C-alpha positions in Angstrom: -14.0 -1.0 -3.4 -15.9 -3.4 -5.7 -14.2 -6.6 -6.6 -14.4 -8.4 -9.9 -14.3 -12.1 -9.6 -11.9 -14.0 -11.8 -11.9 -17.5 -10.4 -14.6 -19.9 -9.4 -16.4 -23.0 -10.5 -17.5 -23.2 -14.0 -20.9 -22.0 -15.0 -23.0 -22.1 -18.2 -23.3 -18.9 -20.2 -21.5 -16.9 -22.8 -17.7 -16.8 -22.3 -14.8 -15.0 -23.9 -12.0 -17.4 -24.9 -8.5 -16.3 -24.2 -5.2 -17.8 -25.3 -2.2 -18.1 -23.1 -0.6 -14.9 -22.1 2.3 -14.0 -24.3 5.8 -14.1 -23.0 6.7 -10.8 -21.4 10.1 -10.1 -22.8 12.2 -7.2 -21.6 11.5 -4.0 -23.4 15.1 -3.9 -24.6 14.6 -7.1 -26.5 16.6 -9.5 -24.3 15.7 -13.1 -24.2 12.8 -14.2 -21.9 14.2 -15.1 -18.5 16.7 -12.2 -18.6 13.9 -9.6 -18.1 13.2 -7.4 -15.2 11.4 -9.2 -12.5 9.4 -6.9 -10.2 9.0 -9.8 -7.8 12.7 -9.8 -7.0 13.8 -6.8 -4.7 16.6 -4.8 -6.3 16.1 -6.3 -9.8 17.0 -3.7 -12.4 17.5 -3.1 -16.1 17.8 -0.2 -18.4 14.3 0.5 -19.6 15.5 3.2 -21.9 17.1 0.7 -24.3 13.9 0.1 -26.1 13.9 -0.6 -29.8 10.1 -0.2 -30.0 7.6 1.0 -27.4 5.3 -1.8 -26.2 2.2 0.2 -27.0 3.2 0.3 -30.7 1.1 -2.7 -31.6 -1.3 -3.6 -34.4 -4.9 -3.6 -33.3 -5.5 -7.1 -34.5 -2.5 -8.4 -32.5 -3.9 -6.8 -29.3 -7.3 -8.4 -30.0 -5.7 -11.8 -29.6 -4.4 -11.0 -26.1 -5.5 -7.8 -24.6 -4.2 -8.7 -21.1 -0.8 -9.6 -22.5 -0.5 -6.3 -24.5 -1.4 -4.2 -21.4 1.0 -6.3 -19.4 3.8 -5.5 -21.7 3.1 -1.8 -21.3 3.0 -2.2 -17.5 6.4 -4.1 -17.6 7.9 -1.2 -19.5 6.4 1.5 -17.3 7.1 -0.2 -14.0 10.6 -1.1 -14.8 11.3 2.6 -15.5 9.5 3.8 -12.3 11.1 1.2 -10.0 14.6 1.9 -11.4 14.1 5.6 -10.8 12.7 5.0 -7.3 15.7 2.8 -6.5 18.0 5.6 -7.6 16.3 7.9 -5.1 16.8 5.3 -2.3 17.3 1.6 -2.5 15.1 0.9 0.5 12.3 2.9 -0.8 12.8 1.3 -4.2 12.4 -2.2 -2.8 9.8 -1.7 0.0 7.4 0.7 -1.7 8.0 1.0 -5.5 8.9 -2.6 -5.8 5.6 -3.6 -4.1 3.6 -1.4 -6.5 5.3 -3.3 -9.4 4.8 -6.8 -7.8 1.2 -6.2 -6.9 0.3 -4.7 -10.3 2.0 -7.3 -12.4 0.3 -10.1 -10.5 -3.0 -8.5 -11.4 -4.5 -11.3 -13.6 -7.0 -10.7 -16.4 -7.0 -6.8 -16.7 -10.8 -6.5 -16.8 -11.0 -2.7 -16.8 -8.5 -2.2 -19.5 -10.3 -4.9 -21.5 -13.5 -3.0 -21.2 -11.7 0.1 -22.5 -10.1 -1.9 -25.4 -13.2 -3.7 -26.6 -15.2 -0.5 -26.5 -12.6 1.2 -28.6 -12.8 -1.7 -31.1 -16.6 -1.8 -31.0 -16.7 1.9 -31.9 -14.3 1.4 -34.8 -11.0 2.5 -33.2 -8.0 0.9 -34.9 -5.4 3.5 -35.9 -1.9 3.6 -34.4 -2.7 6.7 -32.2 -5.9 5.3 -30.5 -4.4 1.9 -30.1 -1.3 3.3 -28.3 -3.5 5.6 -26.2 -5.8 2.7 -25.2 -2.9 0.5 -24.1 -1.3 3.2 -22.0 -4.6 4.3 -20.4 -5.4 0.7 -19.8 -2.1 0.3 -18.0 -3.0 3.4 -16.0 -6.3 1.8 -15.0 -4.4 -1.2 -13.6 -2.3 1.1 -11.5 -5.4 2.9 -10.3 -6.7 -0.6 -9.4 -3.6 -1.3 -7.3 -4.2 1.9 -5.4 -7.8 1.0 -4.7 -7.1 -2.5 -3.6 -4.1 -1.8 -1.3 -6.0 1.1 0.4 -9.1 -1.1 0.6 -7.2 -3.8 2.4 -5.9 -1.3 5.0 -9.3 0.2 5.7 -10.9 -3.3 6.0 -8.0 -4.8 7.9 -7.8 -7.7 5.4 -5.1 -10.2 5.8 -5.3 -11.9 2.4 -5.5 -10.7 -1.2 -5.3 -13.1 -4.2 -4.4 -15.8 -1.7 -1.3 -13.9 -0.5 -0.7 -11.6 2.5 -2.0 -8.1 1.9 0.6 -5.4 1.6 0.3 -4.1 5.2 0.5 -7.6 6.6 3.5 -8.5 4.4 5.5 -5.4 5.5 4.7 -6.0 9.1 5.9 -9.6 8.8 9.1 -8.5 7.1 10.0 -6.2 10.0 8.5 -8.2 12.8 12.0 -9.0 14.2 13.5 -5.6 13.5 10.9 -3.3 15.1 9.6 -3.2 18.7 6.2 -4.6 19.4 3.5 -2.8 17.6 5.7 -0.7 15.4 6.0 -3.3 12.7 2.2 -3.2 12.3 2.2 0.5 12.2 5.0 0.5 9.6 2.9 -2.0 7.6 -0.2 0.1 7.6 1.8 3.3 6.7 3.7 1.6 4.0 0.5 0.2 2.4 -1.0 3.7 2.3 2.2 5.0 0.6 2.2 2.1 -1.8 -1.3 2.9 -2.9 -0.5 6.6 -3.1 2.5 5.9 -5.3 0.4 3.6 -7.6 -2.1 6.5 -8.0 0.7 9.0 -8.7 2.1 6.7 -11.4 -1.3 6.1 -12.9 -1.8 9.9 -13.2 1.7 10.3 -14.6 1.0 7.7 -17.2 -2.3 9.3 -18.3 -0.7 12.7 -18.5 2.0 11.3 -20.8 -0.5 10.1 -23.4 -0.6 12.4 -26.4 -4.3 13.3 -27.2 -5.9 15.8 -29.4 -7.8 18.8 -28.0 -11.4 17.5 -27.7 -10.4 13.9 -26.9 -7.9 15.1 -24.4 -10.5 17.2 -22.5 -13.0 14.4 -22.5 -10.5 11.7 -21.3 -9.0 13.9 -18.6 -12.5 14.9 -17.3 -13.5 11.2 -17.2 -10.3 10.3 -15.4 -10.9 13.1 -12.8 -14.5 12.1 -12.2 -13.6 8.5 -11.9 -11.0 9.1 -9.1 -13.5 11.2 -7.2 -16.2 8.6 -7.6 -13.9 5.9 -6.3 -13.3 7.9 -3.1 -17.0 8.7 -2.7 -18.0 5.1 -3.0 -15.4 4.0 -0.5 -16.5 6.7 2.0 -20.1 5.6 1.7 -19.0 2.0 2.3 -17.1 3.1 5.5 -19.9 5.3 6.6 -22.4 2.5 6.2 -20.2 0.2 8.3 -19.9 2.7 11.1 -23.6 3.6 11.2 -25.0 0.2 10.6 -27.0 1.4 7.6 -29.5 -1.1 6.2 -31.0 1.1 3.5 -31.3 -0.6 0.2 -31.2 2.6 -1.9 -28.1 3.7 -0.1 -26.5 0.2 -0.6 -27.3 0.4 -4.4 -25.8 3.9 -4.6 -22.7 2.7 -2.8 -22.4 -0.3 -5.2 -22.7 2.0 -8.2 -20.1 4.5 -7.0 -17.6 2.0 -5.6 -17.8 -0.5 -8.4 -20.1 0.0 -11.3 -18.6 3.3 -12.4 -14.8 2.8 -12.1 -14.9 -0.9 -12.9 -17.1 -0.9 -16.0 -18.9 2.3 -17.0 -15.9 4.7 -16.9 -13.5 2.3 -18.8 -16.2 2.0 -21.4 -16.6 5.8 -21.6 -12.8 6.1 -22.0 -12.7 3.6 -24.9 -15.6 5.4 -26.6 -13.9 8.8 -26.2 -10.6 7.4 -27.7 -12.6 6.0 -30.7 -14.4 9.3 -31.3 -17.8 7.7 -30.8 -21.0 9.8 -31.2 -23.0 10.9 -28.2 -25.8 8.3 -28.8 -23.4 5.4 -29.0 -21.5 6.6 -26.0 -24.7 7.0 -23.9 -25.9 3.5 -24.9 -22.7 1.8 -24.0 -22.3 3.7 -20.7 -25.8 2.7 -19.7 -24.8 -0.9 -20.4 -21.7 -0.5 -18.3 -23.7 1.0 -15.4 -26.1 -1.9 -15.4 -23.5 -4.6 -15.7 -21.1 -2.9 -13.2 -23.8 -2.9 -10.6 -24.6 -6.5 -11.3 -20.9 -7.4 -10.9 -20.8 -5.7 -7.5 -23.9 -7.7 -6.5 -22.2 -10.8 -7.6 -19.2 -10.0 -5.5 -21.4 -9.5 -2.5 -22.7 -13.0 -3.0 -19.3 -14.4 -3.6 -17.9 -12.9 -0.4 -20.5 -14.8 1.7 -21.1 -17.9 -0.3 -18.0 -18.3 -2.4 -15.2 -20.8 -2.0 -12.1 -19.2 -0.4 -9.9 -21.3 -2.6 -11.3 -19.5 -5.6 -11.8 -16.0 -4.1 -8.3 -15.8 -2.6 -9.6 -14.5 0.7 -11.5 -15.8 3.7 -15.3 -16.1 3.3 -17.6 -13.7 5.2 -15.3 -10.6 5.2 -18.2 -8.3 4.4 -20.3 -9.7 7.2 -17.5 -9.4 9.8 -16.8 -5.9 8.7 -20.5 -5.0 8.7 -20.5 -3.7 5.1 -23.8 -2.2 4.0 -24.4 -4.5 1.0 -27.6 -4.9 -1.0 -27.7 -8.5 0.1 -27.8 -7.6 3.8 -30.2 -4.7 3.2 -32.6 -7.0 1.5 -32.4 -9.7 4.2 -32.9 -7.1 6.9 -35.9 -5.5 5.2 -37.6 -8.8 4.5 -37.0 -10.2 8.0 -38.4 -6.9 9.5 -41.5 -7.1 7.2 -42.1 -10.7 8.1 -41.6 -10.1 11.9 -38.8 -12.7 11.8 -37.2 -11.9 15.1 -34.7 -14.8 14.9 -33.4 -13.7 11.6 -33.1 -10.1 12.8 -31.3 -11.2 16.0 -28.8 -13.2 13.9 -28.1 -10.2 11.7 -27.8 -7.9 14.7 -25.3 -9.9 16.6 -23.3 -11.0 13.5 -22.8 -8.0 11.3 -19.7 -6.1 12.2 -18.6 -8.9 14.6 -14.9 -9.3 13.6 -14.5 -12.5 15.6 -17.5 -14.2 14.0 -16.9 -18.0 13.9 -17.6 -20.2 10.9 -20.7 -21.5 12.7 -21.9 -17.9 13.1 -21.3 -17.2 9.5 -23.3 -20.3 8.6 -26.2 -18.9 10.5 -26.0 -15.7 8.5 -25.9 -17.7 5.3 -29.1 -19.4 6.4 -30.8 -16.1 7.1 -29.7 -14.6 3.7 -31.1 -17.7 1.9 -34.1 -18.1 4.2 -35.4 -14.6 3.8 -35.1 -14.9 0.0 -32.4 -12.2 -0.1 -29.9 -14.4 -1.9 -32.5 -15.4 -4.6 -33.6 -11.8 -5.0 -30.0 -10.6 -5.6 -29.5 -13.4 -8.1 -32.6 -12.2 -9.9 -31.4 -8.5 -9.8 -28.1 -9.6 -11.4 -29.9 -11.4 -14.2 -32.2 -8.4 -14.8 -29.3 -5.9 -14.8 -27.2 -7.9 -17.2 -30.1 -8.4 -19.6 -30.9 -4.7 -19.4 -27.3 -3.9 -20.1 -27.1 -6.1 -23.1 -30.3 -4.5 -24.5 -28.5 -1.2 -24.4 -25.6 -2.7 -26.4 -28.0 -4.2 -28.9 -29.5 -0.8 -29.5 -26.1 0.7 -30.5 -24.6 0.7 -34.0 -21.2 -1.1 -33.5 -18.5 -2.7 -35.5 -19.4 -6.4 -35.7 -16.0 -7.6 -34.6 -15.5 -5.4 -31.6 -19.2 -5.2 -30.7 -19.5 -9.0 -30.4 -16.6 -9.2 -28.0 -17.7 -6.2 -25.9 -21.1 -7.9 -25.6 -19.5 -11.2 -24.5 -17.4 -9.4 -22.0 -20.4 -7.6 -20.5 -22.4 -10.8 -20.5 -19.6 -12.6 -18.6 -18.6 -9.9 -16.2 -21.2 -10.6 -13.5 -20.8 -14.4 -13.8 -19.0 -16.6 -11.3 -16.5 -18.1 -13.7 -13.4 -16.5 -15.3 -13.8 -13.8 -18.0 -11.5 -14.4 -20.9 -10.7 -12.6 -24.1 -12.2 -13.8 -27.4 -10.2 -14.8 -30.4 -11.1 -13.2 -33.7 -13.2 -15.4 -36.0 -11.2 -17.8 -38.1 -8.4 -18.2 -35.7 -7.8 -21.4 -33.7 -7.4 -20.6 -30.0 -4.7 -22.1 -27.9 -5.8 -24.0 -24.8 -7.1 -21.3 -22.4 -4.9 -20.5 -19.5 -6.2 -20.6 -15.9 -7.5 -17.3 -14.6 -4.9 -15.5 -12.6 -5.7 -14.4 -9.1 -6.3 -10.8 -10.1 -9.5 -10.0 -8.8 -10.0 -13.0 -6.8 -11.4 -10.3 -5.1 -11.5 -7.4 -7.5 
């Protein structure tokens, strides 16, 4: 699946400024520090003792910290789900449900839910009902993201995610001394699949619990259904391209759109527009913007995977190369080398792509080919064009000035290398920005 970068060296360009994440108190109002902690196996509290649901917030308060507001909803939902899972079986509650909670809560900047939120605000949404729906559906998007990432790591055989062991690796290490040789790894892979499945089930449950009126309900549920299918389609095309060694640029672009542009940007935007009751013209313009920027963000991720600093991406460099992923970057390099009759470049690509044991020296050869053929520069230019095109779509829509400005900034920042942060409303004095969390240091 596509990956939204959240860390990296600073770059010039428009930025959204975000204050420190608000303290995530227990839903029952207990003091900070006494709250449920999904990182601690067996930790529990009574999620039913809630004086006020965490999605019952004023729109202007959410504006100041979208990620924090969505995080509070996640805290409430995950505490309830983990407690119920623990009641079924403590081992399942710790090993599977607890991992869903820990992975999701460590998610970082909540980009998809922020696209939903700022679209809602750009389209004039501000009442109690759309605000509550947006926060709960935003939390569902974060659970869907957990499913995508955990399954992605299993299929790719990744060992690190957000600078920590991936779920299947973590489980295998936990049971390395208790299970016979080979069975710990099998348990790890199976547990990761179930962890992703449970995250998807909880995401669907959360969406189903959101009260929506007839027309809005039909639109939102259709968008959600389409988005889940598109995610699977994009991942399959990615796997198929790896297996067949596809170097088709049109196919690579289609894969990028399905596995990233739609579910990372365009569909969250469409969900926000639906909740706000936006007209067809506004919705079409904003979705077109999301499609352009979402594709640009996947292209940026392709570049970051090869050329990025592992200390910022949270995973080893060159994973896409070693897995033989059919990226636009590789397709362009291959096509340009073939057109120029550059046998050396073609040989480097042929022996390196899909070679899991590729050394750092070998990866450096690939980097030289990607730069020398002009593929890297061409992808950078594509990113710039797509972002500019996306912003023109936004400029053509009639939007609320407050929300529209912030949506535009979020779109402008999404395909950049630096962190994307929320904006503060005009007239407020921002606190010092917090460092970007590891959430999509890869996705």
